[in-house]
C-alpha positions in Angstrom: -11.9 -3.3 -0.9 -12.1 -5.1 2.5 -12.7 -3.2 6.0 -9.4 -4.0 7.7 -7.4 -2.4 4.3 -9.4 0.4 4.5 -9.2 0.7 8.4 -5.4 0.5 7.4 -5.3 3.0 4.6 -6.9 5.8 6.6 -4.5 5.1 9.6 -1.4 5.6 6.8 -3.1 8.9 5.7 -3.4 10.0 9.0 0.0 9.1 9.8 1.2 11.0 6.6 -0.4 13.7 7.4 1.0 14.4 11.4 4.5 13.7 9.7 3.5 16.5 7.4 2.6 18.9 10.4 4.8 18.2 12.3 7.7 18.9 9.9 6.0 21.6 7.9 5.9 19.6 4.8 2.7 18.9 2.4 1.0 15.8 2.6 2.7 14.8 -0.6 6.4 15.8 0.4 5.5 13.8 3.8 4.3 10.7 2.0 7.6 10.8 -0.5 9.7 11.7 2.3 8.3 8.4 4.0 8.4 6.3 1.2 12.2 7.5 0.1 13.5 6.5 3.8 11.5 3.1 4.4 9.4 4.9 7.4 6.5 3.5 4.7 7.4 0.0 4.5 7.8 -0.1 8.5 4.6 1.8 8.7 3.1 -1.3 6.9 5.2 -4.2 8.6 4.9 -2.6 11.9 1.3 -1.7 11.8 -0.7 -3.9 14.3 1.7 -2.4 16.9 2.0 1.2 15.7 -1.9 1.9 15.5 -2.1 1.0 18.8 0.0 3.6 19.8 -0.3 7.4 20.8 0.2 9.1 17.1 3.0 11.3 18.5 5.0 8.1 19.1 4.5 6.5 15.9 5.9 9.5 14.0 9.0 10.0 16.3 9.4 6.1 15.4 9.0 7.1 11.6 11.4 9.9 12.0 13.8 7.5 13.4 13.5 5.2 11.1 14.3 7.3 8.2 16.7 9.6 9.7 18.6 6.0 9.7 18.2 5.3 6.4 19.9 9.2 5.5 16.8 11.2 5.5 17.2 14.7 6.7 14.3 15.4 9.4 14.3 14.4 12.9 
């Protein structure tokens, strides 16, 4: 795995964990929620910008995206 992909994967794991903590979910539940409501695809697409923001903003952004796509958490 390239170093860039490793950094991206590490960041995704960190974001999922922070999302889980905010909403009282397990990491697995958070990943499934983010995947189901397109949060993971948006995170992947916007990674170049999102990884430069504070983690709280990234979690907020994901919550908004997921809510717009039918998710119940916000």
